[in-house]
PDB file of N, CA, C, O and CB in Angstrom:
ATOM      1  N   MET A   1     141.506 105.726 153.435  1.00  0.00           N
ATOM      2  CA  MET A   1     141.844 105.400 152.068  1.00  0.00           C
ATOM      3  C   MET A   1     140.557 105.039 151.311  1.00  0.00           C
ATOM      4  O   MET A   1     139.748 104.239 151.781  1.00  0.00           O
ATOM      5  CB  MET A   1     142.875 104.237 152.017  1.00  0.00           C
ATOM      6  N   MET A   2     140.388 105.643 150.137  1.00  0.00           N
ATOM      7  CA  MET A   2     139.195 105.416 149.351  1.00  0.00           C
ATOM      8  C   MET A   2     139.457 104.316 148.327  1.00  0.00           C
ATOM      9  O   MET A   2     140.553 104.203 147.779  1.00  0.00           O
ATOM     10  CB  MET A   2     138.743 106.715 148.658  1.00  0.00           C
ATOM     11  N   HIS A   3     138.439 103.518 148.086  1.00  0.00           N
ATOM     12  CA  HIS A   3     138.573 102.426 147.124  1.00  0.00           C
ATOM     13  C   HIS A   3     137.793 102.791 145.865  1.00  0.00           C
ATOM     14  O   HIS A   3     136.592 102.540 145.763  1.00  0.00           O
ATOM     15  CB  HIS A   3     138.066 101.072 147.727  1.00  0.00           C
ATOM     16  N   ASP A   4     138.495 103.384 144.918  1.00  0.00           N
ATOM     17  CA  ASP A   4     137.825 103.799 143.684  1.00  0.00           C
ATOM     18  C   ASP A   4     138.160 102.874 142.516  1.00  0.00           C
ATOM     19  O   ASP A   4     137.789 103.170 141.380  1.00  0.00           O
ATOM     20  CB  ASP A   4     138.209 105.232 143.335  1.00  0.00           C
ATOM     21  N   TRP A   5     138.838 101.788 142.761  1.00  0.00           N
ATOM     22  CA  TRP A   5     139.166 100.766 141.779  1.00  0.00           C
ATOM     23  C   TRP A   5     139.856 101.327 140.524  1.00  0.00           C
ATOM     24  O   TRP A   5     139.623 100.851 139.413  1.00  0.00           O
ATOM     25  CB  TRP A   5     137.912 100.037 141.381  1.00  0.00           C
ATOM     26  N   GLY A   6     140.681 102.312 140.715  1.00  0.00           N
ATOM     27  CA  GLY A   6     141.498 102.818 139.632  1.00  0.00           C
ATOM     28  C   GLY A   6     140.827 103.822 138.716  1.00  0.00           C
ATOM     29  O   GLY A   6     141.429 104.221 137.719  1.00  0.00           O
ATOM     30  N   TRP A   7     139.612 104.246 139.006  1.00  0.00           N
ATOM     31  CA  TRP A   7     138.922 105.199 138.144  1.00  0.00           C
ATOM     32  C   TRP A   7     139.328 106.635 138.442  1.00  0.00           C
ATOM     33  O   TRP A   7     138.988 107.541 137.681  1.00  0.00           O
ATOM     34  CB  TRP A   7     137.424 105.049 138.297  1.00  0.00           C
ATOM     35  N   GLY A   8     140.019 106.847 139.490  1.00  0.00           N
ATOM     36  CA  GLY A   8     140.356 108.212 139.867  1.00  0.00           C
ATOM     37  C   GLY A   8     139.206 108.830 140.642  1.00  0.00           C
ATOM     38  O   GLY A   8     138.150 108.216 140.797  1.00  0.00           O
ATOM     39  N   TRP A   9     139.410 110.022 141.118  1.00  0.00           N
ATOM     40  CA  TRP A   9     138.391 110.652 141.941  1.00  0.00           C
ATOM     41  C   TRP A   9     137.150 110.961 141.125  1.00  0.00           C
ATOM     42  O   TRP A   9     137.223 111.624 140.090  1.00  0.00           O
ATOM     43  CB  TRP A   9     138.932 111.923 142.578  1.00  0.00           C
ATOM     44  N   GLY A  10     136.042 110.489 141.583  1.00  0.00           N
ATOM     45  CA  GLY A  10     134.775 110.826 140.963  1.00  0.00           C
ATOM     46  C   GLY A  10     134.498 110.125 139.652  1.00  0.00           C
ATOM     47  O   GLY A  10     133.534 110.484 138.976  1.00  0.00           O
ATOM     48  N   GLY A  11     135.289 109.150 139.258  1.00  0.00           N
ATOM     49  CA  GLY A  11     135.067 108.458 137.990  1.00  0.00           C
ATOM     50  C   GLY A  11     133.700 107.805 137.931  1.00  0.00           C
ATOM     51  O   GLY A  11     133.041 107.821 136.891  1.00  0.00           O
ATOM     52  N   GLY A  12     133.275 107.231 139.042  1.00  0.00           N
ATOM     53  CA  GLY A  12     131.973 106.599 139.094  1.00  0.00           C
ATOM     54  C   GLY A  12     130.845 107.598 138.984  1.00  0.00           C
ATOM     55  O   GLY A  12     129.750 107.253 138.539  1.00  0.00           O
ATOM     56  N   MET A  13     131.096 108.829 139.384  1.00  0.00           N
ATOM     57  CA  MET A  13     130.064 109.856 139.307  1.00  0.00           C
ATOM     58  C   MET A  13     129.718 110.190 137.863  1.00  0.00           C
ATOM     59  O   MET A  13     128.575 110.544 137.572  1.00  0.00           O
ATOM     60  CB  MET A  13     130.514 111.111 140.039  1.00  0.00           C
ATOM     61  N   PHE A  14     130.666 110.088 136.970  1.00  0.00           N
ATOM     62  CA  PHE A  14     130.426 110.435 135.580  1.00  0.00           C
ATOM     63  C   PHE A  14     129.994 109.221 134.747  1.00  0.00           C
ATOM     64  O   PHE A  14     129.151 109.338 133.857  1.00  0.00           O
ATOM     65  CB  PHE A  14     131.675 111.055 134.983  1.00  0.00           C
ATOM     66  N   LEU A  15     130.569 108.077 135.039  1.00  0.00           N
ATOM     67  CA  LEU A  15     130.266 106.891 134.244  1.00  0.00           C
ATOM     68  C   LEU A  15     128.955 106.235 134.651  1.00  0.00           C
ATOM     69  O   LEU A  15     128.305 105.599 133.822  1.00  0.00           O
ATOM     70  CB  LEU A  15     131.388 105.893 134.362  1.00  0.00           C
ATOM     71  N   GLY A  16     128.557 106.374 135.901  1.00  0.00           N
ATOM     72  CA  GLY A  16     127.310 105.772 136.364  1.00  0.00           C
ATOM     73  C   GLY A  16     126.107 106.248 135.565  1.00  0.00           C
ATOM     74  O   GLY A  16     125.386 105.416 135.015  1.00  0.00           O
ATOM     75  N   PRO A  17     125.863 107.543 135.479  1.00  0.00           N
ATOM     76  CA  PRO A  17     124.731 108.028 134.683  1.00  0.00           C
ATOM     77  C   PRO A  17     124.857 107.686 133.199  1.00  0.00           C
ATOM     78  O   PRO A  17     123.850 107.458 132.529  1.00  0.00           O
ATOM     79  CB  PRO A  17     124.598 109.525 134.844  1.00  0.00           C
ATOM     80  N   LEU A  18     126.076 107.650 132.688  1.00  0.00           N
ATOM     81  CA  LEU A  18     126.280 107.298 131.285  1.00  0.00           C
ATOM     82  C   LEU A  18     125.799 105.876 131.020  1.00  0.00           C
ATOM     83  O   LEU A  18     125.097 105.625 130.041  1.00  0.00           O
ATOM     84  CB  LEU A  18     127.763 107.442 130.899  1.00  0.00           C
ATOM     85  N   PHE A  19     126.182 104.943 131.901  1.00  0.00           N
ATOM     86  CA  PHE A  19     125.749 103.561 131.727  1.00  0.00           C
ATOM     87  C   PHE A  19     124.250 103.407 131.971  1.00  0.00           C
ATOM     88  O   PHE A  19     123.625 102.512 131.403  1.00  0.00           O
ATOM     89  CB  PHE A  19     126.525 102.645 132.664  1.00  0.00           C
ATOM     90  N   MET A  20     123.672 104.255 132.797  1.00  0.00           N
ATOM     91  CA  MET A  20     122.239 104.193 133.040  1.00  0.00           C
ATOM     92  C   MET A  20     121.460 104.637 131.804  1.00  0.00           C
ATOM     93  O   MET A  20     120.304 104.249 131.633  1.00  0.00           O
ATOM     94  CB  MET A  20     121.865 105.061 134.246  1.00  0.00           C
ATOM     95  N   ILE A  21     122.065 105.431 130.955  1.00  0.00           N
ATOM     96  CA  ILE A  21     121.415 105.876 129.717  1.00  0.00           C
ATOM     97  C   ILE A  21     121.746 104.927 128.570  1.00  0.00           C
ATOM     98  O   ILE A  21     120.853 104.526 127.823  1.00  0.00           O
ATOM     99  CB  ILE A  21     121.850 107.315 129.361  1.00  0.00           C
ATOM    100  N   VAL A  22     123.008 104.567 128.424  1.00  0.00           N
ATOM    101  CA  VAL A  22     123.450 103.745 127.310  1.00  0.00           C
ATOM    102  C   VAL A  22     122.872 102.326 127.401  1.00  0.00           C
ATOM    103  O   VAL A  22     122.499 101.754 126.378  1.00  0.00           O
ATOM    104  CB  VAL A  22     124.978 103.694 127.271  1.00  0.00           C
ATOM    105  N   GLY A  23     122.794 101.765 128.577  1.00  0.00           N
ATOM    106  CA  GLY A  23     122.279 100.413 128.757  1.00  0.00           C
ATOM    107  C   GLY A  23     120.867 100.242 128.215  1.00  0.00           C
ATOM    108  O   GLY A  23     120.646  99.379 127.364  1.00  0.00           O
ATOM    109  N   PRO A  24     119.900 101.039 128.681  1.00  0.00           N
ATOM    110  CA  PRO A  24     118.537 100.905 128.144  1.00  0.00           C
ATOM    111  C   PRO A  24     118.441 101.225 126.645  1.00  0.00           C
ATOM    112  O   PRO A  24     117.660 100.593 125.933  1.00  0.00           O
ATOM    113  CB  PRO A  24     117.597 101.815 128.911  1.00  0.00           C
ATOM    114  N   VAL A  25     119.213 102.184 126.167  1.00  0.00           N
ATOM    115  CA  VAL A  25     119.183 102.520 124.740  1.00  0.00           C
ATOM    116  C   VAL A  25     119.656 101.323 123.915  1.00  0.00           C
ATOM    117  O   VAL A  25     119.045 100.994 122.899  1.00  0.00           O
ATOM    118  CB  VAL A  25     120.067 103.766 124.448  1.00  0.00           C
ATOM    119  N   LEU A  26     120.726 100.679 124.339  1.00  0.00           N
ATOM    120  CA  LEU A  26     121.208  99.489 123.639  1.00  0.00           C
ATOM    121  C   LEU A  26     120.198  98.351 123.716  1.00  0.00           C
ATOM    122  O   LEU A  26     120.004  97.628 122.738  1.00  0.00           O
ATOM    123  CB  LEU A  26     122.544  99.037 124.219  1.00  0.00           C
ATOM    124  N   LEU A  27     119.558  98.185 124.861  1.00  0.00           N
ATOM    125  CA  LEU A  27     118.555  97.138 125.014  1.00  0.00           C
ATOM    126  C   LEU A  27     117.358  97.379 124.095  1.00  0.00           C
ATOM    127  O   LEU A  27     116.878  96.444 123.454  1.00  0.00           O
ATOM    128  CB  LEU A  27     118.095  97.057 126.468  1.00  0.00           C
ATOM    129  N   ILE A  28     116.878  98.600 124.024  1.00  0.00           N
ATOM    130  CA  ILE A  28     115.747  98.931 123.148  1.00  0.00           C
ATOM    131  C   ILE A  28     116.139  98.729 121.685  1.00  0.00           C
ATOM    132  O   ILE A  28     115.355  98.185 120.906  1.00  0.00           O
ATOM    133  CB  ILE A  28     115.279 100.392 123.384  1.00  0.00           C
ATOM    134  N   GLY A  29     117.331  99.157 121.309  1.00  0.00           N
ATOM    135  CA  GLY A  29     117.801  98.965 119.937  1.00  0.00           C
ATOM    136  C   GLY A  29     117.910  97.497 119.578  1.00  0.00           C
ATOM    137  O   GLY A  29     117.542  97.097 118.473  1.00  0.00           O
ATOM    138  N   LEU A  30     118.410  96.691 120.500  1.00  0.00           N
ATOM    139  CA  LEU A  30     118.520  95.261 120.266  1.00  0.00           C
ATOM    140  C   LEU A  30     117.147  94.624 120.118  1.00  0.00           C
ATOM    141  O   LEU A  30     116.957  93.772 119.250  1.00  0.00           O
ATOM    142  CB  LEU A  30     119.288  94.596 121.398  1.00  0.00           C
ATOM    143  N   LEU A  31     116.196  95.016 120.940  1.00  0.00           N
ATOM    144  CA  LEU A  31     114.831  94.487 120.829  1.00  0.00           C
ATOM    145  C   LEU A  31     114.183  94.874 119.502  1.00  0.00           C
ATOM    146  O   LEU A  31     113.494  94.056 118.893  1.00  0.00           O
ATOM    147  CB  LEU A  31     113.973  94.990 121.990  1.00  0.00           C
ATOM    148  N   MET A  32     114.391  96.097 119.050  1.00  0.00           N
ATOM    149  CA  MET A  32     113.839  96.541 117.767  1.00  0.00           C
ATOM    150  C   MET A  32     114.455  95.751 116.616  1.00  0.00           C
ATOM    151  O   MET A  32     113.747  95.331 115.700  1.00  0.00           O
ATOM    152  CB  MET A  32     114.081  98.050 117.565  1.00  0.00           C
ATOM    153  N   LEU A  33     115.758  95.551 116.659  1.00  0.00           N
ATOM    154  CA  LEU A  33     116.446  94.787 115.621  1.00  0.00           C
ATOM    155  C   LEU A  33     115.958  93.344 115.601  1.00  0.00           C
ATOM    156  O   LEU A  33     115.717  92.782 114.532  1.00  0.00           O
ATOM    157  CB  LEU A  33     117.964  94.830 115.837  1.00  0.00           C
ATOM    158  N   LEU A  34     115.814  92.750 116.767  1.00  0.00           N
ATOM    159  CA  LEU A  34     115.336  91.375 116.862  1.00  0.00           C
ATOM    160  C   LEU A  34     113.912  91.247 116.344  1.00  0.00           C
ATOM    161  O   LEU A  34     113.592  90.291 115.639  1.00  0.00           O
ATOM    162  CB  LEU A  34     115.414  90.885 118.302  1.00  0.00           C
ATOM    163  N   THR A  35     113.054  92.200 116.687  1.00  0.00           N
ATOM    164  CA  THR A  35     111.674  92.183 116.214  1.00  0.00           C
ATOM    165  C   THR A  35     111.612  92.311 114.695  1.00  0.00           C
ATOM    166  O   THR A  35     110.849  91.601 114.040  1.00  0.00           O
ATOM    167  CB  THR A  35     110.872  93.308 116.870  1.00  0.00           C
ATOM    168  N   THR A  36     112.401  93.199 114.144  1.00  0.00           N
ATOM    169  CA  THR A  36     112.440  93.386 112.690  1.00  0.00           C
ATOM    170  C   THR A  36     112.925  92.114 112.007  1.00  0.00           C
ATOM    171  O   THR A  36     112.381  91.710 110.980  1.00  0.00           O
ATOM    172  CB  THR A  36     113.351  94.576 112.315  1.00  0.00           C
ATOM    173  N   TRP A  37     113.928  91.496 112.565  1.00  0.00           N
ATOM    174  CA  TRP A  37     114.484  90.288 111.971  1.00  0.00           C
ATOM    175  C   TRP A  37     113.490  89.133 112.039  1.00  0.00           C
ATOM    176  O   TRP A  37     113.357  88.378 111.076  1.00  0.00           O
ATOM    177  CB  TRP A  37     115.786  89.905 112.671  1.00  0.00           C
ATOM    178  N   LEU A  38     112.793  88.987 113.161  1.00  0.00           N
ATOM    179  CA  LEU A  38     111.852  87.881 113.330  1.00  0.00           C
ATOM    180  C   LEU A  38     110.611  88.023 112.459  1.00  0.00           C
ATOM    181  O   LEU A  38     110.094  87.029 111.950  1.00  0.00           O
ATOM    182  CB  LEU A  38     111.442  87.774 114.774  1.00  0.00           C
ATOM    183  N   THR A  39     110.134  89.239 112.285  1.00  0.00           N
ATOM    184  CA  THR A  39     108.926  89.435 111.490  1.00  0.00           C
ATOM    185  C   THR A  39     109.236  89.513 110.005  1.00  0.00           C
ATOM    186  O   THR A  39     108.326  89.397 109.185  1.00  0.00           O
ATOM    187  CB  THR A  39     108.206  90.694 111.931  1.00  0.00           C
ATOM    188  N   GLY A  40     110.488  89.704 109.641  1.00  0.00           N
ATOM    189  CA  GLY A  40     110.870  89.760 108.234  1.00  0.00           C
ATOM    190  C   GLY A  40     110.462  91.054 107.563  1.00  0.00           C
ATOM    191  O   GLY A  40     110.503  91.150 106.337  1.00  0.00           O
ATOM    192  N   ARG A  41     110.077  92.034 108.325  1.00  0.00           N
ATOM    193  CA  ARG A  41     109.664  93.308 107.744  1.00  0.00           C
ATOM    194  C   ARG A  41     110.843  94.258 107.725  1.00  0.00           C
ATOM    195  O   ARG A  41     111.565  94.406 108.712  1.00  0.00           O
ATOM    196  CB  ARG A  41     108.484  93.921 108.529  1.00  0.00           C
ATOM    197  N   ARG A  42     111.016  94.875 106.625  1.00  0.00           N
ATOM    198  CA  ARG A  42     112.080  95.859 106.462  1.00  0.00           C
ATOM    199  C   ARG A  42     111.444  97.178 106.077  1.00  0.00           C
ATOM    200  O   ARG A  42     110.470  97.219 105.326  1.00  0.00           O
ATOM    201  CB  ARG A  42     113.123  95.407 105.395  1.00  0.00           C
ATOM    202  N   GLU A  43     111.994  98.232 106.588  1.00  0.00           N
ATOM    203  CA  GLU A  43     111.457  99.549 106.249  1.00  0.00           C
ATOM    204  C   GLU A  43     111.717  99.815 104.776  1.00  0.00           C
ATOM    205  O   GLU A  43     112.850  99.705 104.306  1.00  0.00           O
ATOM    206  CB  GLU A  43     112.089 100.665 107.137  1.00  0.00           C
ATOM    207  N   GLY A  44     110.678 100.161 104.060  1.00  0.00           N
ATOM    208  CA  GLY A  44     110.812 100.468 102.648  1.00  0.00           C
ATOM    209  C   GLY A  44     110.821  99.249 101.751  1.00  0.00           C
ATOM    210  O   GLY A  44     110.983  99.375 100.537  1.00  0.00           O
ATOM    211  N   SER A  45     110.648  98.060 102.334  1.00  0.00           N
ATOM    212  CA  SER A  45     110.642  96.877 101.483  1.00  0.00           C
ATOM    213  C   SER A  45     109.317  96.779 100.735  1.00  0.00           C
ATOM    214  O   SER A  45     108.263  97.152 101.252  1.00  0.00           O
ATOM    215  CB  SER A  45     110.889  95.604 102.317  1.00  0.00           C
ATOM    216  N   VAL A  46     109.392  96.280  99.537  1.00  0.00           N
ATOM    217  CA  VAL A  46     108.216  96.171  98.686  1.00  0.00           C
ATOM    218  C   VAL A  46     108.031  94.705  98.319  1.00  0.00           C
ATOM    219  O   VAL A  46     108.984  94.028  97.933  1.00  0.00           O
ATOM    220  CB  VAL A  46     108.351  97.062  97.408  1.00  0.00           C
ATOM    221  N   ARG A  47     106.813  94.227  98.442  1.00  0.00           N
ATOM    222  CA  ARG A  47     106.505  92.850  98.086  1.00  0.00           C
ATOM    223  C   ARG A  47     106.510  92.738  96.568  1.00  0.00           C
ATOM    224  O   ARG A  47     105.889  93.551  95.883  1.00  0.00           O
ATOM    225  CB  ARG A  47     105.132  92.401  98.681  1.00  0.00           C
ATOM    226  N   VAL A  48     107.197  91.750  96.046  1.00  0.00           N
ATOM    227  CA  VAL A  48     107.286  91.536  94.612  1.00  0.00           C
ATOM    228  C   VAL A  48     106.069  90.724  94.174  1.00  0.00           C
ATOM    229  O   VAL A  48     105.813  89.636  94.690  1.00  0.00           O
ATOM    230  CB  VAL A  48     108.619  90.815  94.228  1.00  0.00           C
ATOM    231  N   ARG A  49     105.328  91.270  93.218  1.00  0.00           N
ATOM    232  CA  ARG A  49     104.132  90.586  92.725  1.00  0.00           C
ATOM    233  C   ARG A  49     104.509  89.610  91.624  1.00  0.00           C
ATOM    234  O   ARG A  49     105.456  89.834  90.870  1.00  0.00           O
ATOM    235  CB  ARG A  49     103.091  91.602  92.210  1.00  0.00           C
ATOM    236  N   SER A  50     103.756  88.530  91.544  1.00  0.00           N
ATOM    237  CA  SER A  50     104.007  87.539  90.504  1.00  0.00           C
ATOM    238  C   SER A  50     103.433  88.044  89.175  1.00  0.00           C
ATOM    239  O   SER A  50     102.625  88.972  89.135  1.00  0.00           O
ATOM    240  CB  SER A  50     103.385  86.161  90.889  1.00  0.00           C
ATOM    241  N   ALA A  51     103.875  87.408  88.106  1.00  0.00           N
ATOM    242  CA  ALA A  51     103.378  87.774  86.778  1.00  0.00           C
ATOM    243  C   ALA A  51     101.869  87.544  86.697  1.00  0.00           C
ATOM    244  O   ALA A  51     101.152  88.320  86.066  1.00  0.00           O
ATOM    245  CB  ALA A  51     104.107  86.963  85.680  1.00  0.00           C
ATOM    246  N   ARG A  52     101.397  86.485  87.330  1.00  0.00           N
ATOM    247  CA  ARG A  52      99.950  86.185  87.314  1.00  0.00           C
ATOM    248  C   ARG A  52      99.156  87.281  88.030  1.00  0.00           C
ATOM    249  O   ARG A  52      98.085  87.668  87.563  1.00  0.00           O
ATOM    250  CB  ARG A  52      99.673  84.811  87.979  1.00  0.00           C
ATOM    251  N   GLU A  53      99.661  87.779  89.146  1.00  0.00           N
ATOM    252  CA  GLU A  53      98.979  88.859  89.860  1.00  0.00           C
ATOM    253  C   GLU A  53      98.906  90.127  89.014  1.00  0.00           C
ATOM    254  O   GLU A  53      97.886  90.816  88.997  1.00  0.00           O
ATOM    255  CB  GLU A  53      99.690  89.153  91.180  1.00  0.00           C
ATOM    256  N   ILE A  54      99.985  90.422  88.322  1.00  0.00           N
ATOM    257  CA  ILE A  54     100.008  91.612  87.465  1.00  0.00           C
ATOM    258  C   ILE A  54      99.029  91.445  86.310  1.00  0.00           C
ATOM    259  O   ILE A  54      98.305  92.375  85.955  1.00  0.00           O
ATOM    260  CB  ILE A  54     101.436  91.875  86.926  1.00  0.00           C
ATOM    261  N   LEU A  55      99.016  90.238  85.725  1.00  0.00           N
ATOM    262  CA  LEU A  55      98.090  89.958  84.619  1.00  0.00           C
ATOM    263  C   LEU A  55      96.642  90.078  85.092  1.00  0.00           C
ATOM    264  O   LEU A  55      95.818  90.691  84.413  1.00  0.00           O
ATOM    265  CB  LEU A  55      98.347  88.546  84.036  1.00  0.00           C
ATOM    266  N   ASP A  56      96.329  89.506  86.236  1.00  0.00           N
ATOM    267  CA  ASP A  56      94.974  89.597  86.788  1.00  0.00           C
ATOM    268  C   ASP A  56      94.570  91.048  87.034  1.00  0.00           C
ATOM    269  O   ASP A  56      93.437  91.447  86.762  1.00  0.00           O
ATOM    270  CB  ASP A  56      94.876  88.801  88.094  1.00  0.00           C
ATOM    271  N   GLU A  57      95.507  91.821  87.546  1.00  0.00           N
ATOM    272  CA  GLU A  57      95.220  93.235  87.821  1.00  0.00           C
ATOM    273  C   GLU A  57      94.959  94.007  86.522  1.00  0.00           C
ATOM    274  O   GLU A  57      94.039  94.822  86.457  1.00  0.00           O
ATOM    275  CB  GLU A  57      96.390  93.878  88.593  1.00  0.00           C
ATOM    276  N   ARG A  58      95.762  93.752  85.505  1.00  0.00           N
ATOM    277  CA  ARG A  58      95.564  94.436  84.220  1.00  0.00           C
ATOM    278  C   ARG A  58      94.209  94.091  83.612  1.00  0.00           C
ATOM    279  O   ARG A  58      93.540  94.956  83.047  1.00  0.00           O
ATOM    280  CB  ARG A  58      96.685  94.067  83.238  1.00  0.00           C
ATOM    281  N   PHE A  59      93.804  92.826  83.727  1.00  0.00           N
ATOM    282  CA  PHE A  59      92.496  92.412  83.206  1.00  0.00           C
ATOM    283  C   PHE A  59      91.371  93.071  84.007  1.00  0.00           C
ATOM    284  O   PHE A  59      90.377  93.525  83.439  1.00  0.00           O
ATOM    285  CB  PHE A  59      92.354  90.869  83.250  1.00  0.00           C
ATOM    286  N   ALA A  60      91.535  93.115  85.310  1.00  0.00           N
ATOM    287  CA  ALA A  60      90.512  93.722  86.166  1.00  0.00           C
ATOM    288  C   ALA A  60      90.365  95.222  85.886  1.00  0.00           C
ATOM    289  O   ALA A  60      89.265  95.765  85.993  1.00  0.00           O
ATOM    290  CB  ALA A  60      90.858  93.496  87.645  1.00  0.00           C
ATOM    291  N   LYS A  61      91.448  95.884  85.534  1.00  0.00           N
ATOM    292  CA  LYS A  61      91.393  97.314  85.228  1.00  0.00           C
ATOM    293  C   LYS A  61      90.866  97.585  83.821  1.00  0.00           C
ATOM    294  O   LYS A  61      90.547  98.725  83.482  1.00  0.00           O
ATOM    295  CB  LYS A  61      92.769  97.931  85.384  1.00  0.00           C
ATOM    296  N   GLY A  62      90.777  96.540  83.010  1.00  0.00           N
ATOM    297  CA  GLY A  62      90.295  96.720  81.647  1.00  0.00           C
ATOM    298  C   GLY A  62      91.380  97.098  80.665  1.00  0.00           C
ATOM    299  O   GLY A  62      91.083  97.546  79.557  1.00  0.00           O
ATOM    300  N   GLU A  63      92.623  96.928  81.047  1.00  0.00           N
ATOM    301  CA  GLU A  63      93.729  97.274  80.161  1.00  0.00           C
ATOM    302  C   GLU A  63      93.886  96.244  79.037  1.00  0.00           C
ATOM    303  O   GLU A  63      94.379  96.581  77.960  1.00  0.00           O
ATOM    304  CB  GLU A  63      95.030  97.384  80.960  1.00  0.00           C
ATOM    305  N   ILE A  64      93.478  95.006  79.274  1.00  0.00           N
ATOM    306  CA  ILE A  64      93.554  93.966  78.258  1.00  0.00           C
ATOM    307  C   ILE A  64      92.194  93.268  78.161  1.00  0.00           C
ATOM    308  O   ILE A  64      91.421  93.241  79.119  1.00  0.00           O
ATOM    309  CB  ILE A  64      94.688  92.942  78.589  1.00  0.00           C
ATOM    310  N   GLN A  65      91.929  92.714  76.998  1.00  0.00           N
ATOM    311  CA  GLN A  65      90.662  92.022  76.754  1.00  0.00           C
ATOM    312  C   GLN A  65      90.767  90.567  77.214  1.00  0.00           C
ATOM    313  O   GLN A  65      91.854  90.066  77.500  1.00  0.00           O
ATOM    314  CB  GLN A  65      90.279  92.092  75.249  1.00  0.00           C
ATOM    315  N   TYR A  66      89.606  89.900  77.278  1.00  0.00           N
ATOM    316  CA  TYR A  66      89.545  88.533  77.780  1.00  0.00           C
ATOM    317  C   TYR A  66      90.400  87.573  76.945  1.00  0.00           C
ATOM    318  O   TYR A  66      91.083  86.712  77.498  1.00  0.00           O
ATOM    319  CB  TYR A  66      88.102  88.055  77.803  1.00  0.00           C
ATOM    320  N   LYS A  67      90.363  87.717  75.628  1.00  0.00           N
ATOM    321  CA  LYS A  67      91.119  86.827  74.759  1.00  0.00           C
ATOM    322  C   LYS A  67      92.619  86.937  75.040  1.00  0.00           C
ATOM    323  O   LYS A  67      93.310  85.926  75.169  1.00  0.00           O
ATOM    324  CB  LYS A  67      90.829  87.147  73.287  1.00  0.00           C
ATOM    325  N   GLU A  68      93.112  88.170  75.134  1.00  0.00           N
ATOM    326  CA  GLU A  68      94.534  88.384  75.430  1.00  0.00           C
ATOM    327  C   GLU A  68      94.871  87.876  76.828  1.00  0.00           C
ATOM    328  O   GLU A  68      95.945  87.315  77.045  1.00  0.00           O
ATOM    329  CB  GLU A  68      94.898  89.880  75.307  1.00  0.00           C
ATOM    330  N   TYR A  69      93.961  88.069  77.767  1.00  0.00           N
ATOM    331  CA  TYR A  69      94.154  87.595  79.137  1.00  0.00           C
ATOM    332  C   TYR A  69      94.318  86.075  79.153  1.00  0.00           C
ATOM    333  O   TYR A  69      95.236  85.549  79.783  1.00  0.00           O
ATOM    334  CB  TYR A  69      92.966  88.019  80.032  1.00  0.00           C
ATOM    335  N   GLU A  70      93.426  85.379  78.457  1.00  0.00           N
ATOM    336  CA  GLU A  70      93.480  83.913  78.414  1.00  0.00           C
ATOM    337  C   GLU A  70      94.775  83.424  77.761  1.00  0.00           C
ATOM    338  O   GLU A  70      95.391  82.471  78.237  1.00  0.00           O
ATOM    339  CB  GLU A  70      92.265  83.357  77.651  1.00  0.00           C
ATOM    340  N   GLU A  71      95.187  84.080  76.667  1.00  0.00           N
ATOM    341  CA  GLU A  71      96.421  83.691  75.982  1.00  0.00           C
ATOM    342  C   GLU A  71      97.629  83.839  76.907  1.00  0.00           C
ATOM    343  O   GLU A  71      98.467  82.943  77.006  1.00  0.00           O
ATOM    344  CB  GLU A  71      96.619  84.537  74.711  1.00  0.00           C
ATOM    345  N   ARG A  72      97.699  84.964  77.565  1.00  0.00           N
ATOM    346  CA  ARG A  72      98.846  85.210  78.445  1.00  0.00           C
ATOM    347  C   ARG A  72      98.821  84.302  79.683  1.00  0.00           C
ATOM    348  O   ARG A  72      99.868  83.851  80.149  1.00  0.00           O
ATOM    349  CB  ARG A  72      98.868  86.681  78.879  1.00  0.00           C
ATOM    350  N   ARG A  73      97.627  84.041  80.206  1.00  0.00           N
ATOM    351  CA  ARG A  73      97.500  83.162  81.356  1.00  0.00           C
ATOM    352  C   ARG A  73      97.962  81.745  80.977  1.00  0.00           C
ATOM    353  O   ARG A  73      98.639  81.076  81.757  1.00  0.00           O
ATOM    354  CB  ARG A  73      96.035  83.148  81.872  1.00  0.00           C
ATOM    355  N   THR A  74      97.588  81.304  79.777  1.00  0.00           N
ATOM    356  CA  THR A  74      98.015  79.997  79.301  1.00  0.00           C
ATOM    357  C   THR A  74      99.531  79.975  79.112  1.00  0.00           C
ATOM    358  O   THR A  74     100.188  78.988  79.440  1.00  0.00           O
ATOM    359  CB  THR A  74      97.300  79.639  77.983  1.00  0.00           C
ATOM    360  N   ALA A  75     100.074  81.054  78.588  1.00  0.00           N
ATOM    361  CA  ALA A  75     101.520  81.148  78.377  1.00  0.00           C
ATOM    362  C   ALA A  75     102.276  81.109  79.711  1.00  0.00           C
ATOM    363  O   ALA A  75     103.401  80.614  79.775  1.00  0.00           O
ATOM    364  CB  ALA A  75     101.865  82.438  77.610  1.00  0.00           C
ATOM    365  N   LEU A  76     101.665  81.625  80.753  1.00  0.00           N
ATOM    366  CA  LEU A  76     102.308  81.592  82.068  1.00  0.00           C
ATOM    367  C   LEU A  76     102.216  80.207  82.720  1.00  0.00           C
ATOM    368  O   LEU A  76     102.896  79.925  83.707  1.00  0.00           O
ATOM    369  CB  LEU A  76     101.674  82.635  82.983  1.00  0.00           C
ATOM    370  N   GLY A  77     101.362  79.352  82.149  1.00  0.00           N
ATOM    371  CA  GLY A  77     101.236  78.002  82.686  1.00  0.00           C
ATOM    372  C   GLY A  77     100.298  77.909  83.854  1.00  0.00           C
ATOM    373  O   GLY A  77     100.445  77.033  84.707  1.00  0.00           O
ATOM    374  N   ALA A  78      99.326  78.808  83.907  1.00  0.00           N
ATOM    375  CA  ALA A  78      98.399  78.809  85.035  1.00  0.00           C
ATOM    376  C   ALA A  78      97.242  77.880  84.782  1.00  0.00           C
ATOM    377  O   ALA A  78      96.357  77.751  85.628  1.00  0.00           O
ATOM    378  CB  ALA A  78      97.888  80.209  85.311  1.00  0.00           C
TER     379      ALA A  78
END
């Protein structure tokens, strides 16, 4: 008498390799998700710049003059 624990003939032959593939795939996926969550990095996420950073960049590029830069910087409360 064979002890197949209710899987029927050869059930372990088909499910064994399946679990050997699915197990590591789930483990790798879980590790990737955990790493992404811990580092706070999201694919395609963009860092939002502050108004002061944008103003500084515009002044550095020469898009605005010093007087306008100072006025806007003061208005921002910097």
